[in-house]
N, C-alpha and C positions, 0 to 999 in steps of 0.2 A: 909771305906767300898768299896771293889773292885766291881765296876759294870760289870758284862759280857756283851760284846758286841758281837750281832750276826752280822755275814755277809750276805749280800743278796743273794741269790740263783737266779742266773739269768735263770736257768732252771725250775725255778717254774712258772706255769702260774699263770697271774694275775687273781684277785677275782673280782677287782673294774670293773664298766662300763665305755666305753669310744667310740670314734669314729676311724674308721680304716682310712688309707689314701685314699683309693677308694671312701668311704662314703664322705670324705672331698672334694675330687675332684669333686663328682658328685653335691655335694650341692653348691660348687662354681661355677660350669657352669650352674645351674638352675638359682642362683642370677643373674648372669652375661646376661643370656638371657632375664629374666624378666625385668632388669635394662635396658638393651638396647631397648626393646620392649616399656619400660617407657619412654626413654629419646625420641625415634622416635616419639611416640604418641603425645608427647609435642612440639618437633620441627615442626611436621605438623600442630599442631593446632597454634602456633604462626605464622607460615607461611600462614595459612588460614585466621586468622585475620588480620594480615597486608595486605593481597589480599582485603579483604573485606572493610577493612578502606580506600585503596587507591581507591576502586571502589566508596565507598560513597562520597569520596571527590571530584571526576572526575563528579558524577552525580549532587552533589551540586552545582558545577560550571555550568554544564548545565542548570540546574534550573535559577541559577543567571543570565545567559546570556538571557534566555527567558524573565525573568521578565523584565530585563532591556530594553531589546528591544521593549517589549509592551508599557513601561512607557515613552520611549522616542520617540515613533511612528516611528520606524527607517524603512522608506519607501525605501529608496536608500542602495545600497550595501555597500557603505561607512560608513554607519551609524548602521548597523545591530552588535550586539554584536555576538562574534565567539569563538570557541575553536577549535584549530588546533594542531593536533598530529604531532610531527617533524619527520623527517626521521630515527632518531636512535630509535625511538619506545619507548625510555625510559623517555619521557618529553614531555609536551605540552604546548602550547602558549595559553594565555588568552588575548582576545582583547575585552574589555568592560569599563565603568566608574566605576574603584575601588574606587575612592576617592570621588564620587559625585560632580564632578564639571563641569559636562556637557560635557567632553570630554572624547574619548576613549583612554584607556591607555594599555599598553602591559606589561604582566609578565609570565613568564616562571615556570612552576611548575614540579619539577623533581619527577619521582615515587620513591618509596623505592627500596633498592638494591635487586637484582633477581626478580622484577616485571616488565614486558614489555608488549607493546600493541601487538596484534595478527593482521595480516592482513595489508592491505594499509594504508597509512599516509593520512587521511582525515580529512576535517574540516566540523564542525555543525555549522550552524548560523541560526538565527530566524529573522523574518519579525515583523511587527507592529502588526500581528494578532497573532503573536506566532507560526506560524507554521515554519518547517524545512525547510531549504537550505542547501542540501549537495553537497560539492565538493570533487571530488574523481578521480584523474588521469588528472586532468583539465577538467573535464565535471561537471558542475551543475545542479542540479536535485532539483526542487521545491516539497515541500510535499513529502518528500522521508522517508521512514521508515527505520531507521539506527540502526546497531547493533555493538557497540564497545566490543571488547574482552580484557581482561587482563590474562595475565599467570604468575604464579609463578613458573614453572618447574615442579609443583605437579599437579595443578588443574586451570581449567579457570573459569572465572567468566564473564559475559556478562552484559552491560548496553544497554537497548534498548531504542530507541526514536522513537515513532511513527511520522506521518505525521502532525498530529494536534498538536505535542509537550509533549504527556505523556511520562513520564520515568518510566521504571520498572528497577530493579536490578536482574537478575538470576531468572526470572519467566517467566510465559508465557505472551505473547503479543495477545492482541484483535485487530484484523484486524479493521482498521478505513477508509479504503479506500472507496471512494464514486464510486459505478458504474454508466456506463454511461446508460442514458436512453433514449429510441428510441421510438417515437411518431408513433403508426400504422395508425392513421388519417392524412391523407396528408393536409387537410384543416388546422389542427392546427400546423403541422411542417413547414408549410409556412409562415412566418411573423406573426406567432399567431392570423391569421385573420379567420374567419368563414364565410361561405356562407348561406345566409336566403332565403329560397325559400317562396314566399308569393302568397296564393291561394285565389282567390277574387270570394265569392259567392254572386251571385245577387238574391235578394228577392223580393217577388212580391208586397211588401208593399213599400209606398212611404210616407215622412215626409215633409208636407208643411213649417211647422214653429216649431222650437224646444217646443215652448210653446203649439203648437195645438195639436187636437188629429189626430192620424195616421188612415187613412182609406184605405181600401182595394178597388182597382179598380175593376170593373165589367170586367170579362173576358169573358163573353158570347158574341156569334157572332151574330151581327145585320142579321136577315133574308134578309132585304132590304138594301144593302149598299147604300152611298151616291153615286149619278151621277152626274157628269157634261156634259151637251149635249148628256145625253143618255148613257155615258160611265161610268163606275165604277170609282170612283176616288182613289181607293186604291184597291190593288190585294188582295183579300180574304185569299189566300194560305199563303203569306210572310207579308202582312199587311204594304207593300211600295207603293209608287206612281210609276205607270209604267211611266208616263212622267218624272220623275228624271233620269238625267244622271247616268251612272255606277260611274261615277267619284264623285258625291254627296252622293252616297251610296255605298262606298267600301265594298268588301267582304273580309273577314280574310284571309290571304294567310299561309300557313304553313312555320314556318322558318326553313332555312337550318341546318340539323344537323351537328356540328362542326367535322371537321376532327380530327382524333387522331393524337396527336404530336409524332415526333420521339425522341428517346432518345439515345444518344450515349452509349453504353455498359462500365462500369467502365474498367478501365485499369486493368492488370494482370501481375504480377512480380513475381519472386520466391526469396525466402529468404533462405539462405544457412548457414548451421552452420558445423563449422568444425570436430563435433562428434555427433554420434546418440544418444549414452548413456552416461551419466557423473557419475563417481561412488567416493562418497565423505564419509570421517569418520564423525563420530560424533562431532560436534563444528569445522568442518574442511571447507575449502574453494576451489573453482578452478574457472577456466576461459573457457569461451566459445567464439570462435571468430565467430563472425556472418557478413554476407556481402548480397550483393542483386544485382540483373542484371538490374535494372533499369537505364535508361540514365540520369536521374536526381538524385538530392540529396533528400535523404527520412529519415525522423524521425523513428529511430526503438526503441521499447520500449520493456521492457521484464517484465512478469508475474508470478507468481509462482501458481501453483494449491493449495498451503497451504503457505501464507505468513508468518504465525507466526512461521512455522519450516524450512522454505526454504525460503532466502531472495535472491532477485535480485538487481544489481545495476540499477541505475535509466537510462531512455532514452537517446539516442544519434542520432545524426545527422550524417549520412553517406553519403559521395558523391558518385556519380558513379565509379565504380573501386577499392573503397577502403572498409575498414573491420572497426569493432569496436570490442573490447574485453568487455565481461559482467563478472562481479564476482559473482558467486553464492555461499552463506554462507548458512550452515546447523546448527541447533540449536541442541536439545536436544533428539529428537525422530527420531529413525530409521525407514525407511520405503521406499517406491516407490512413487515418485513425478514427476511432469512434469513440465516445463519451456517453455511458448510460448512467441516467438518473431514476433511482429506485426508490419506491416508498413500500409500506406493507399492503397496497392494494393496487398497484401499477407502475409502469417505468415506461420513460421515454429516452430513445437513442439520438444523439445528434453527430453527425459527420464533422470531422475535422481535418481540414488539409493544410498541411505545413509545408510550405515552398522554400526553396534556397534562394540564394541573389540571382538576379538575372543578369545574364552575359549578353550582350548585343553583338552580334555578327558583323565583320565589315565586309 
């Protein structure tokens, strides 16, 4: 039986459903974009986890150094456990008793790829009380509040250590600095001694014997005073014997009032800074050059109006005609702050403005 075969007519439109080439291109493009965003999110999440893990490891070593310093009663600098950031900013050295043999050991810990420290290469050590000793740019500062930051090229995480040794990661810091207390009472401010004024009150009663009865003398005046050879033995007005010499009955004389003491006025000097206003970005840092015009060496300390959001490097001793650099670090809150540099004879205040990322409007 012959089967008749029909030839396909290419001019006849198809009646079945399907996708056109344009629809396929659009679908592939959408899938590529969604996949790209997914891969980017996964990559960022992995980088964030690696950064957080490196920060936790660094914080754990800081806590271990503090515990070991307290346990070994590290009073001398050579006995303190410490963590030092290397100049490459990609590793740090541990100096502590790692094998529990009583001697300090040294170990280098390398950060994961793509992660590095931000800022100066500094060292954190602890004394026998668990308080910080910060070494930065050759200057050692006790009880310093330190902020160490790690960056992976995408985000930054901070490890904060207060002066008392409290450690936090990427969170708010509660200031624990102790303010200077000035006594308003001069007698308490001098050697801690007090002046006591005793007032003596004369009572008309006399006691002959602790076991006897107290009697009150008769205060009435005898109209006929005793006489000796016709002369009164006592002066009725004063009750004293007129025959007694003045030296035997001295009269009280007023004591001279003390002359006021002269005090030298405190010395006055001028503290200078190379900038009047410093602008920083969020989690950024900058330096301020500070000097003075005194003829002797002075200790200059820097303090922030809000240390939890703006940190200043520790105090330094500056000789006459010399200067020092102070590092200013910002945290996560933008705003206007001030930094005050103080000496024993003067101070200088510098305004610091912390700005956030700029958003361009379309």
